[in-house]
PDB file of N, CA, C and O in Angstrom:
ATOM      1  N   THR A   1      59.220  48.011 144.492  1.00  0.00           N
ATOM      2  CA  THR A   1      59.009  49.388 144.902  1.00  0.00           C
ATOM      3  C   THR A   1      57.563  49.565 145.341  1.00  0.00           C
ATOM      4  O   THR A   1      56.690  48.840 144.863  1.00  0.00           O
ATOM      5  N   PRO A   2      57.287  50.499 146.230  1.00  0.00           N
ATOM      6  CA  PRO A   2      55.916  50.695 146.694  1.00  0.00           C
ATOM      7  C   PRO A   2      55.027  51.395 145.666  1.00  0.00           C
ATOM      8  O   PRO A   2      53.815  51.475 145.862  1.00  0.00           O
ATOM      9  N   ASN A   3      55.601  51.899 144.581  1.00  0.00           N
ATOM     10  CA  ASN A   3      54.817  52.639 143.594  1.00  0.00           C
ATOM     11  C   ASN A   3      54.362  51.773 142.428  1.00  0.00           C
ATOM     12  O   ASN A   3      53.899  52.301 141.417  1.00  0.00           O
ATOM     13  N   VAL A   4      54.483  50.461 142.547  1.00  0.00           N
ATOM     14  CA  VAL A   4      54.088  49.554 141.474  1.00  0.00           C
ATOM     15  C   VAL A   4      52.918  48.712 141.945  1.00  0.00           C
ATOM     16  O   VAL A   4      52.952  48.143 143.036  1.00  0.00           O
ATOM     17  N   SER A   5      51.899  48.635 141.133  1.00  0.00           N
ATOM     18  CA  SER A   5      50.724  47.828 141.449  1.00  0.00           C
ATOM     19  C   SER A   5      50.377  46.965 140.244  1.00  0.00           C
ATOM     20  O   SER A   5      50.246  47.476 139.132  1.00  0.00           O
ATOM     21  N   ILE A   6      50.228  45.674 140.456  1.00  0.00           N
ATOM     22  CA  ILE A   6      49.841  44.770 139.381  1.00  0.00           C
ATOM     23  C   ILE A   6      48.328  44.597 139.448  1.00  0.00           C
ATOM     24  O   ILE A   6      47.783  44.172 140.466  1.00  0.00           O
ATOM     25  N   ILE A   7      47.662  44.933 138.350  1.00  0.00           N
ATOM     26  CA  ILE A   7      46.206  44.835 138.321  1.00  0.00           C
ATOM     27  C   ILE A   7      45.765  44.093 137.074  1.00  0.00           C
ATOM     28  O   ILE A   7      46.515  43.969 136.106  1.00  0.00           O
ATOM     29  N   GLY A   8      44.555  43.609 137.114  1.00  0.00           N
ATOM     30  CA  GLY A   8      43.956  43.009 135.929  1.00  0.00           C
ATOM     31  C   GLY A   8      42.989  43.987 135.295  1.00  0.00           C
ATOM     32  O   GLY A   8      42.555  44.944 135.937  1.00  0.00           O
ATOM     33  N   TYR A   9      42.658  43.757 134.067  1.00  0.00           N
ATOM     34  CA  TYR A   9      41.711  44.619 133.359  1.00  0.00           C
ATOM     35  C   TYR A   9      40.302  44.117 133.636  1.00  0.00           C
ATOM     36  O   TYR A   9      40.007  42.960 133.335  1.00  0.00           O
ATOM     37  N   PRO A  10      39.420  44.939 134.199  1.00  0.00           N
ATOM     38  CA  PRO A  10      38.072  44.486 134.523  1.00  0.00           C
ATOM     39  C   PRO A  10      37.224  44.327 133.263  1.00  0.00           C
ATOM     40  O   PRO A  10      36.989  45.293 132.537  1.00  0.00           O
ATOM     41  N   ALA A  11      36.778  43.131 133.017  1.00  0.00           N
ATOM     42  CA  ALA A  11      35.976  42.887 131.816  1.00  0.00           C
ATOM     43  C   ALA A  11      35.140  41.632 132.013  1.00  0.00           C
ATOM     44  O   ALA A  11      35.406  40.820 132.899  1.00  0.00           O
ATOM     45  N   ALA A  12      34.142  41.493 131.183  1.00  0.00           N
ATOM     46  CA  ALA A  12      33.332  40.279 131.162  1.00  0.00           C
ATOM     47  C   ALA A  12      33.806  39.399 130.016  1.00  0.00           C
ATOM     48  O   ALA A  12      34.310  39.899 129.010  1.00  0.00           O
ATOM     49  N   TYR A  13      33.645  38.103 130.166  1.00  0.00           N
ATOM     50  CA  TYR A  13      34.026  37.114 129.144  1.00  0.00           C
ATOM     51  C   TYR A  13      35.527  37.152 128.872  1.00  0.00           C
ATOM     52  O   TYR A  13      35.953  37.113 127.718  1.00  0.00           O
ATOM     53  N   THR A  14      36.316  37.229 129.920  1.00  0.00           N
ATOM     54  CA  THR A  14      37.761  37.323 129.728  1.00  0.00           C
ATOM     55  C   THR A  14      38.403  35.999 129.327  1.00  0.00           C
ATOM     56  O   THR A  14      39.588  35.966 128.997  1.00  0.00           O
ATOM     57  N   HIS A  15      37.646  34.919 129.350  1.00  0.00           N
ATOM     58  CA  HIS A  15      38.200  33.625 128.931  1.00  0.00           C
ATOM     59  C   HIS A  15      37.859  33.323 127.480  1.00  0.00           C
ATOM     60  O   HIS A  15      38.001  32.187 127.026  1.00  0.00           O
ATOM     61  N   PHE A  16      37.410  34.337 126.756  1.00  0.00           N
ATOM     62  CA  PHE A  16      37.210  34.273 125.312  1.00  0.00           C
ATOM     63  C   PHE A  16      36.127  33.289 124.871  1.00  0.00           C
ATOM     64  O   PHE A  16      36.160  32.783 123.749  1.00  0.00           O
ATOM     65  N   ASP A  17      35.164  33.022 125.762  1.00  0.00           N
ATOM     66  CA  ASP A  17      34.022  32.244 125.297  1.00  0.00           C
ATOM     67  C   ASP A  17      33.063  33.123 124.502  1.00  0.00           C
ATOM     68  O   ASP A  17      32.269  32.621 123.707  1.00  0.00           O
ATOM     69  N   LYS A  18      33.135  34.428 124.716  1.00  0.00           N
ATOM     70  CA  LYS A  18      32.418  35.435 123.922  1.00  0.00           C
ATOM     71  C   LYS A  18      33.371  36.619 123.743  1.00  0.00           C
ATOM     72  O   LYS A  18      34.463  36.624 124.311  1.00  0.00           O
ATOM     73  N   THR A  19      32.973  37.606 122.970  1.00  0.00           N
ATOM     74  CA  THR A  19      33.820  38.784 122.773  1.00  0.00           C
ATOM     75  C   THR A  19      33.943  39.554 124.091  1.00  0.00           C
ATOM     76  O   THR A  19      32.924  39.936 124.667  1.00  0.00           O
ATOM     77  N   PRO A  20      35.164  39.791 124.581  1.00  0.00           N
ATOM     78  CA  PRO A  20      35.336  40.527 125.833  1.00  0.00           C
ATOM     79  C   PRO A  20      34.833  41.970 125.721  1.00  0.00           C
ATOM     80  O   PRO A  20      34.940  42.591 124.663  1.00  0.00           O
ATOM     81  N   PHE A  21      34.297  42.486 126.799  1.00  0.00           N
ATOM     82  CA  PHE A  21      33.869  43.881 126.853  1.00  0.00           C
ATOM     83  C   PHE A  21      33.999  44.364 128.288  1.00  0.00           C
ATOM     84  O   PHE A  21      34.150  43.566 129.213  1.00  0.00           O
ATOM     85  N   SER A  22      33.939  45.661 128.461  1.00  0.00           N
ATOM     86  CA  SER A  22      33.962  46.224 129.809  1.00  0.00           C
ATOM     87  C   SER A  22      32.962  47.368 129.882  1.00  0.00           C
ATOM     88  O   SER A  22      32.539  47.915 128.863  1.00  0.00           O
ATOM     89  N   HIS A  23      32.602  47.708 131.084  1.00  0.00           N
ATOM     90  CA  HIS A  23      31.665  48.805 131.322  1.00  0.00           C
ATOM     91  C   HIS A  23      32.460  50.042 131.740  1.00  0.00           C
ATOM     92  O   HIS A  23      33.391  49.944 132.540  1.00  0.00           O
ATOM     93  N   MET A  24      32.098  51.184 131.206  1.00  0.00           N
ATOM     94  CA  MET A  24      32.831  52.417 131.504  1.00  0.00           C
ATOM     95  C   MET A  24      32.819  52.744 132.995  1.00  0.00           C
ATOM     96  O   MET A  24      33.824  53.218 133.524  1.00  0.00           O
ATOM     97  N   HIS A  25      31.704  52.501 133.684  1.00  0.00           N
ATOM     98  CA  HIS A  25      31.675  52.839 135.106  1.00  0.00           C
ATOM     99  C   HIS A  25      32.675  51.988 135.892  1.00  0.00           C
ATOM    100  O   HIS A  25      33.214  52.451 136.898  1.00  0.00           O
ATOM    101  N   ASP A  26      32.932  50.753 135.453  1.00  0.00           N
ATOM    102  CA  ASP A  26      33.958  49.939 136.105  1.00  0.00           C
ATOM    103  C   ASP A  26      35.339  50.553 135.920  1.00  0.00           C
ATOM    104  O   ASP A  26      36.140  50.578 136.854  1.00  0.00           O
ATOM    105  N   LEU A  27      35.618  51.047 134.720  1.00  0.00           N
ATOM    106  CA  LEU A  27      36.919  51.665 134.460  1.00  0.00           C
ATOM    107  C   LEU A  27      37.086  52.976 135.217  1.00  0.00           C
ATOM    108  O   LEU A  27      38.183  53.292 135.679  1.00  0.00           O
ATOM    109  N   VAL A  28      36.008  53.740 135.347  1.00  0.00           N
ATOM    110  CA  VAL A  28      36.061  54.994 136.107  1.00  0.00           C
ATOM    111  C   VAL A  28      36.346  54.698 137.576  1.00  0.00           C
ATOM    112  O   VAL A  28      37.175  55.369 138.191  1.00  0.00           O
ATOM    113  N   HIS A  29      35.668  53.703 138.145  1.00  0.00           N
ATOM    114  CA  HIS A  29      35.893  53.348 139.546  1.00  0.00           C
ATOM    115  C   HIS A  29      37.311  52.819 139.757  1.00  0.00           C
ATOM    116  O   HIS A  29      37.946  53.125 140.767  1.00  0.00           O
ATOM    117  N   LEU A  30      37.804  52.032 138.812  1.00  0.00           N
ATOM    118  CA  LEU A  30      39.175  51.534 138.906  1.00  0.00           C
ATOM    119  C   LEU A  30      40.173  52.689 138.890  1.00  0.00           C
ATOM    120  O   LEU A  30      41.121  52.701 139.676  1.00  0.00           O
ATOM    121  N   THR A  31      39.970  53.649 138.011  1.00  0.00           N
ATOM    122  CA  THR A  31      40.868  54.799 137.926  1.00  0.00           C
ATOM    123  C   THR A  31      40.858  55.605 139.219  1.00  0.00           C
ATOM    124  O   THR A  31      41.915  55.993 139.716  1.00  0.00           O
ATOM    125  N   LYS A  32      39.680  55.858 139.763  1.00  0.00           N
ATOM    126  CA  LYS A  32      39.580  56.601 141.024  1.00  0.00           C
ATOM    127  C   LYS A  32      40.307  55.863 142.144  1.00  0.00           C
ATOM    128  O   LYS A  32      41.005  56.479 142.949  1.00  0.00           O
ATOM    129  N   THR A  33      40.142  54.556 142.193  1.00  0.00           N
ATOM    130  CA  THR A  33      40.790  53.751 143.229  1.00  0.00           C
ATOM    131  C   THR A  33      42.304  53.794 143.096  1.00  0.00           C
ATOM    132  O   THR A  33      43.012  53.925 144.095  1.00  0.00           O
ATOM    133  N   LEU A  34      42.805  53.685 141.871  1.00  0.00           N
ATOM    134  CA  LEU A  34      44.255  53.702 141.666  1.00  0.00           C
ATOM    135  C   LEU A  34      44.864  55.061 141.992  1.00  0.00           C
ATOM    136  O   LEU A  34      45.976  55.129 142.515  1.00  0.00           O
ATOM    137  N   VAL A  35      44.153  56.133 141.692  1.00  0.00           N
ATOM    138  CA  VAL A  35      44.647  57.470 142.037  1.00  0.00           C
ATOM    139  C   VAL A  35      44.724  57.621 143.551  1.00  0.00           C
ATOM    140  O   VAL A  35      45.719  58.120 144.077  1.00  0.00           O
ATOM    141  N   MET A  36      43.681  57.195 144.252  1.00  0.00           N
ATOM    142  CA  MET A  36      43.696  57.283 145.713  1.00  0.00           C
ATOM    143  C   MET A  36      44.809  56.421 146.303  1.00  0.00           C
ATOM    144  O   MET A  36      45.498  56.843 147.232  1.00  0.00           O
ATOM    145  N   LEU A  37      44.985  55.222 145.769  1.00  0.00           N
ATOM    146  CA  LEU A  37      46.054  54.344 146.241  1.00  0.00           C
ATOM    147  C   LEU A  37      47.417  54.988 146.024  1.00  0.00           C
ATOM    148  O   LEU A  37      48.282  54.927 146.898  1.00  0.00           O
ATOM    149  N   ALA A  38      47.610  55.599 144.873  1.00  0.00           N
ATOM    150  CA  ALA A  38      48.891  56.245 144.575  1.00  0.00           C
ATOM    151  C   ALA A  38      49.167  57.398 145.537  1.00  0.00           C
ATOM    152  O   ALA A  38      50.316  57.622 145.918  1.00  0.00           O
ATOM    153  N   LEU A  39      48.137  58.126 145.929  1.00  0.00           N
ATOM    154  CA  LEU A  39      48.326  59.246 146.851  1.00  0.00           C
ATOM    155  C   LEU A  39      48.545  58.776 148.283  1.00  0.00           C
ATOM    156  O   LEU A  39      49.377  59.333 149.000  1.00  0.00           O
ATOM    157  N   ILE A  40      47.813  57.766 148.698  1.00  0.00           N
ATOM    158  CA  ILE A  40      47.893  57.289 150.080  1.00  0.00           C
ATOM    159  C   ILE A  40      49.162  56.477 150.325  1.00  0.00           C
ATOM    160  O   ILE A  40      49.700  56.496 151.432  1.00  0.00           O
ATOM    161  N   ALA A  41      49.645  55.767 149.312  1.00  0.00           N
ATOM    162  CA  ALA A  41      50.769  54.845 149.486  1.00  0.00           C
ATOM    163  C   ALA A  41      52.115  55.544 149.647  1.00  0.00           C
ATOM    164  O   ALA A  41      53.112  54.879 149.928  1.00  0.00           O
ATOM    165  N   GLN A  42      52.172  56.839 149.482  1.00  0.00           N
ATOM    166  CA  GLN A  42      53.439  57.562 149.607  1.00  0.00           C
ATOM    167  C   GLN A  42      53.814  57.722 151.080  1.00  0.00           C
ATOM    168  O   GLN A  42      52.954  57.683 151.959  1.00  0.00           O
ATOM    169  N   ASP A  43      55.091  57.902 151.330  1.00  0.00           N
ATOM    170  CA  ASP A  43      55.532  58.083 152.709  1.00  0.00           C
ATOM    171  C   ASP A  43      55.170  59.486 153.207  1.00  0.00           C
ATOM    172  O   ASP A  43      54.754  60.347 152.432  1.00  0.00           O
ATOM    173  N   ALA A  44      55.334  59.692 154.498  1.00  0.00           N
ATOM    174  CA  ALA A  44      54.911  60.946 155.133  1.00  0.00           C
ATOM    175  C   ALA A  44      55.662  62.155 154.576  1.00  0.00           C
ATOM    176  O   ALA A  44      55.080  63.231 154.437  1.00  0.00           O
ATOM    177  N   GLU A  45      56.937  61.992 154.259  1.00  0.00           N
ATOM    178  CA  GLU A  45      57.721  63.111 153.711  1.00  0.00           C
ATOM    179  C   GLU A  45      57.175  63.550 152.353  1.00  0.00           C
ATOM    180  O   GLU A  45      57.052  64.747 152.092  1.00  0.00           O
ATOM    181  N   TRP A  46      56.851  62.595 151.496  1.00  0.00           N
ATOM    182  CA  TRP A  46      56.297  62.908 150.174  1.00  0.00           C
ATOM    183  C   TRP A  46      54.939  63.585 150.326  1.00  0.00           C
ATOM    184  O   TRP A  46      54.655  64.571 149.645  1.00  0.00           O
ATOM    185  N   GLN A  47      54.099  63.058 151.218  1.00  0.00           N
ATOM    186  CA  GLN A  47      52.777  63.654 151.431  1.00  0.00           C
ATOM    187  C   GLN A  47      52.892  65.081 151.938  1.00  0.00           C
ATOM    188  O   GLN A  47      52.127  65.948 151.516  1.00  0.00           O
ATOM    189  N   ALA A  48      53.836  65.343 152.840  1.00  0.00           N
ATOM    190  CA  ALA A  48      54.011  66.699 153.371  1.00  0.00           C
ATOM    191  C   ALA A  48      54.461  67.665 152.284  1.00  0.00           C
ATOM    192  O   ALA A  48      54.083  68.836 152.297  1.00  0.00           O
ATOM    193  N   GLN A  49      55.257  67.184 151.355  1.00  0.00           N
ATOM    194  CA  GLN A  49      55.774  68.062 150.309  1.00  0.00           C
ATOM    195  C   GLN A  49      54.749  68.323 149.208  1.00  0.00           C
ATOM    196  O   GLN A  49      54.664  69.446 148.713  1.00  0.00           O
ATOM    197  N   PHE A  50      53.975  67.326 148.816  1.00  0.00           N
ATOM    198  CA  PHE A  50      53.128  67.456 147.634  1.00  0.00           C
ATOM    199  C   PHE A  50      51.628  67.544 147.913  1.00  0.00           C
ATOM    200  O   PHE A  50      50.869  67.946 147.031  1.00  0.00           O
ATOM    201  N   LEU A  51      51.186  67.182 149.104  1.00  0.00           N
ATOM    202  CA  LEU A  51      49.733  67.231 149.350  1.00  0.00           C
ATOM    203  C   LEU A  51      49.366  68.397 150.209  1.00  0.00           C
ATOM    204  O   LEU A  51      48.190  68.592 150.515  1.00  0.00           O
TER     205      LEU A  51
END
């Protein structure tokens, strides 16, 4: 389906050589990107009805 996106979790040390961590600004940017992708990826009929 076009509404499914497989993503990874942005973090440092993801291979467990140290304790994994992430930066909040990375998560905020990821969230903004996914919201925009979800809005843009819809077909024209959906956009006309909801945007």
